[in-house]
N, C-alpha and C positions, 0 to 999 in steps of 0.2 A: 595267225596260226595257229598257235598253240593252243588257243582257246578249238578250233574246227576238232582237232585233235583229242581234245578233253571230251568235245561234244560225240564224237564219233564213236571212242569207247565207251561213255556213257551209255551209248545208244546199243552197242555190242553187247554190253553187258545185260542191258535191261531184255534185248532178245534174249538171251540167251536164259535168263532165270525166267522169260515167259514160255518159251519151248519145253524146259524143265517139269514146269508148273502144269502144261499142256500134256504130258506125258505122264506124271504123277495120276491126274484126274482121271487118263483112259476114256476121255472122252471120244467118240467118234462122229467127225464132223462131215457131211456130204462133201463129196467134191466138188469144187468150184467151180461155174460155169467158164467155157472156153472165152479168153480177152484176151484183146490186143495187147503186146508186151508193152508198149510203148504209152499204154494209159494205166498199166499197172504200175509200172514206173514212175510216171507222173505221180498217182496216187501216193505212192511211197513216199516220194520226196515232200509233197503236201503234209504228210502226217508226219515224216521225219522233220520239218518245220515246226508244225503244232507244239511234238513233243519238246523241241528245243525251247519256243518259247513259253511253254508250260513249266520246263524245268528251271528256265530265268526268272520266273514268276515265284515260283518256290522257293528259288537260292535268296532274293530280295526279300520274301516273306520269313525266312528262318534269319537273315542278318539282323531284320527288323526286331524279331523277337528275342536276340540274342542282345541285341543293345539294350531291350526294354526290361530282359531280366538283369541285364549287370546294373542298370540304373535300379531296380528293386533291392537287387543286392547291395547294392551301395548304401541306400537309403536303411536297410535294415539293419546292416552291421554296427552303422554310422550313427545310428537314431541317437537321440539324448537319453534314453532309456533302456534299458538292458529288456531282451525278449529271450522268454525260453518255453520250450515246448517239452513237456512231460508226459510220460504214458501211466494206465492208472495206478501201477505202482509207486510212481513218482521219480522215475528216473529220469535223466533228461535226455530226449532225442534231440534236442537241435536249441543252438543259444547262437546269439548274436555278440559281435565284437564288442559291444559295450557290456553286456551280461558279464562276458567272460572276464573284463577288465574290473565290474564290480567285486565280483567273488574273488578274484585277486588269483584268478586260475586260467590256462590255457584252454582255449576253446575243444579241442583234442582231448585233454584230461579230463573234461567236464562230461562228455558223451556217456551214456549209462550208470555216472554218477548218481546217488540220489541225492534230490535236492535237500531234502529234510537234514543232511550233514552240515549243510550252511545256515541252518537257523538255530538261534542261541536255545539252550534248555529249556529257561522260562517261556520260550515262546512255542514249543514244539506242539503245545495243547492248541493252539491259536491257527499253526497251519493245518493240522488235520479237520479243524472246524471250517477254515477256509475253504478246504477240499471237499468237505462235505456238502457246504453249502453249492458248491460249482455242480455237482453230482445230481443235487435235490432240485436246484431250483431252474437250470439252463438259461440262466440270464446273467449278465455281468456283475462280478461279486467284487470287493475291495476289503482288504485286511492291512494293518499296519503292524509291524513286526519288527525284531532285531536281528540282521542276518551277522554272520561270522564268516570273514574274509581266511584265505588258506593262511596267511601270517598272524590269523588271529585276534586281528583288528576288527572292530565292531561299528556297526552302522544301521541307524534307522529306514527301513525301508516300507514303501508303499507299494503294495502288489494289486495289480487288477488283472482279473482273468476270465475266460468262459471255458466253459467245455465243448470240444468238438465230437459229435457224433457220425457213425457212418449210417448208410441208408435202411441196415435191420434196426436203428435206434439203439445200437450199444455203445456205450461210451469208450472212446480210443485214447482219447488223449485232451492234455490241458494246454491251452496258450495265456500265458501269462506275460504281465511287463511287472518291471523292478525301477522302481525311481528311489533316487535316495533322498529322502528327505531330512536327512540329520540336522542340517541347519534350522529348517522349520521346526524341529522338535526341541533344538537347543534353544531358539528365538521363545517358542511357546512356555518354556521351563523358568526362561529369565522373565518372561512376562508375568509368569506366576509369580516366581519371587518377590520382584517387583511390585507386584499388587499386594502381596503379604504384608510386603515391608514399607508398603503405603498405608494399609488397613492397620498396620500396627503403629505407626507413626500417628495416623489419624485418632485413635484410641488413645495414646499418650497424650496427645493434643487435647483431646475433648477432657480428659481426665485433668488435664493442667489446666485448663478454662474453667472446669468445674470448681478447681480448687482454689482458682484465682478470684472466679467470683465468689467463693466462701470467705476466701481472706479479704476482699474488698468490703464486701457486707458487713464482715466483723470489725473492721478496721473502724467503717462509714460508722456503724452502729455507736460504737465505743466512741468516738469522736463528737457526735452530735450531743451528747449530754453537757463534756465539758465545755464544748462551745457556746452552748446558750448560756450557761452559767456565765461567763466571760462577756459576754455582751450584755448579759442584764446587770454583773456588776460596774461595766463600764458606763452603763445608763443610768444608774443608780449615784454613782460619783459624778456624773455630768448633772445631773437633778439637784442633788444636794450641796457639792461643792463646787459645781461649775463657776457661780460668782466670783469665786475665792481665788481659781485658776489664773495663772498667768496666761496671754494669748496664745503662747506655741504650746501651752498645755493642754488648753481647751483644743488646739487643734490635732494634735496627736490623738486627744481623748477620742476625738471624732472620729478619727483612722481608725481607730481600733474597732468603733462600733461598726463603722462600715465594712472592714474586712473581716469582722466576725460576721456579718449579716450575708457576707457575701459567701464565706466559708461555710456556712448553715445550708445556704442554697448548693453549692459544689456537692457536698456530703450527700443533701437528700437526693440531688440527681444521681452520683454516684449510687447511694441505696437502688434507685429505681433500674439503672443500668443493671446491677449486681443480681437483683431479682429477675430480671429478663431470662437471665443462663437458667433458672430453674423453673420459670413458668411455662406450661406446655403450650403449643399454637393448636389452636380449637379453631378449624376451619370453618366457614358455612357460605353458603352464597348470599353476598349485598349488594346492594346497590350502593354507588362510592359518591354520587351527588349528594345525597342528604348528610353524607358525613361531613364534607368540605362544608357545605353550607352550617353544617352547626360547628365547625371551627371556626369559621369567618364570623359568627355571631361574636365568638371570644373578640375580637378585635375591632368593636364596635367602638372601646372608647380613644383609640388611637384614630379611627377615622374621624373623630370630630376636629382632633387637630392637624390631620395630614389627609389630605386628600388620594382616597386610593381607588383604583379603578380596576377591578376584577373582571376577569374574562375566564369563565368557566365552561367548558366544553362539555358534552353529553356523555358523559362515562358511561363505561359497561359493568356489566355486573360479574363479579367474580368470586371465586371461592376462597375466603381470607378471615384471618383473627379478627374480629369486629372491634375489639380493645387495642389490640395493637396497631392496626391500619389508622385508628384516630390518632394515637400518638405519633404517627408518621407524617401525616399530614399536621398535627398541631405545631410540629417541630420546623418541618421545611415553609410552612405558611410563616409561623414566628419569624424566621428568618429572614423571608423575604421582605416582610414589612418593616422589620426593624434596617436591614440594607438597603431600602430604598427612600426612607425618611427623610434624606435630603432630594427627591425628585417631588416635582408637582407638576402633573399627577405620579402618584406611583402605580405603576401597571404592575399587574400580577397576573399570569396566565397560569392555568392547572387545564389539562388535557391528556388524551392518549392516544398513540399511535401503534400501527402494526409494521415491525420492523422484522425481516426474515423470518418469517413466521410466528414472532414472539411479539406478547403486549407490553407495551414500554409507557409507563406514566411519565410526564414531567412537571415540573414545578418552577416557572420561570420570573424574572423581574428584570425591571430596566433599572437596578441599583448600584452600587458601587463596584459590582463586580469585585474579580479576584486574579492574582497573576497565576497561570497554570503551572509554571515551575514550581509552585508549594501546593500542587493540586491533592499529593499523597497526603498531605497532613491533614486534610480538612476532617475525617472521620476517624480521627486519633483522640482520644480522652484528653480532654484539658488543651488540645490544641487550638488556637487560634490562628487568623491571619490580620487579624485587626486588635488595636489595644482597647484595653476596658475603657481608656480615655474616650475614645471614640465611639463606641458600639460596646454596651454592656452584654454580661453572658459568660457561662463557665465554661464554655467549649467540651459540653458533655451530650448535647443535642443530636448532632450530627453522628457522632458514636451510638449514640441509643436507635438513631434511624437506621443505621448500618448493622447493627444486631438485629433487631426485627427483621429485614429485610433478606438478610441471611437465614433467619430460621424459617423463612417463608419459601428456601430455596432459590431465592432472586440476588440479585447484584443492583449495586447504585454506584454511578458517576456525575461528574459534575463538567462543566465547562465555564468559563468564563473569559471576560478581560477587565482590565482596571477602567472603570468610568464608563463603562459600558453593559453591564448587569452578569446574571449569573442564570445560571440554567442546573436543575437536577434532575436527573432521568433514574428509572428504578422499573426493575419488574419483580414480579412476586413468584417468579418458579414455574413449574407446570398448573399454574390457577388455570381453573374452567373456565371460559367466557361463555356465559349465557344471555348476555345483553345485547343491543345495538351492534353493529358491526361498526369498528372505530376507523377511521379515516388512514390510508396507506400512502 
């Protein structure tokens, strides 16, 4: 009933407005032809129903528009970024709640306030340049600057905006989004600080390594002469007075000669390792199979008293230092031969594979192996996992290999198990592969 009254009232108001409009226009309409009053009443009733239906449809559309507007307003106000609309003078025409919160001011107080007021002094020129780009380009522009809140606290902001134009083409306003990027800026600054600290530490480490290499070279060079004299004097005593010495004295003298010789070998290896620190890496394309075959020829004497089964894959051509890569294979193959001498036959494999896009070389054997718990000691100078009574050596060879691989920008690691052999893997950094495809 209430709805009917409202509809009748709306219809009466609409009719009244229509009659007033008609009088204002002063249009003379011809008199209507005579018609049956009942027919006229029926048509009026039909027209009234039609108008009521249209009115209901308009009301539904109005409610939908209001609901959609409320959703858009909610999305606009509570967006994770701030939105401001500026006129050509830079005054704020509109701002969402997030933008007001970022600037530390109420939305009402921000209206007609110049946005430049919230830009730190050192970034004023950047704001003017940003607005000029918006005017000239007509496309989205980005700028990063520091904003000042009402309470004088500052934060880094990322501005993204476009200039909107009216139909005539004149620019009327800027629409700009504001994102707080303080956390990102601080992270960038921390990364820069850490990178600088890392670079400083790397430079200090490089200087320390150079100093250590120089010290090692000096010590080794100075030790070589007296060690040689001790060994020669012990040999002279053994040759000239050995017959008159007691068996215990002869035994001790032999130990002096043997240990002097071992020390000479260690000093020589230490000199080689020290020289690597000063020697530049000169890379050129190389076929590796001839290098491996040349090193294999060095072990022909061992092959006469030890059966060695070599399994050499077709290796690719890579960019590397010819002399240094030969030292790598010499040391790795020497280790493989030495620690597999108790096997019959000794099986030594050399191949190359592609792992995760990186070229990986390997030297494997079926020898005595090692305990992986001690693998971190393998590449340290003078560190050995077996006694000299079991296997000869100075503990410098793998350290030398490690240094060479590092100078090529690669890395080396080992896998093994007691009595089940060992495998040494290494890469040569970003070496250029120009040879055949390797197995994956």
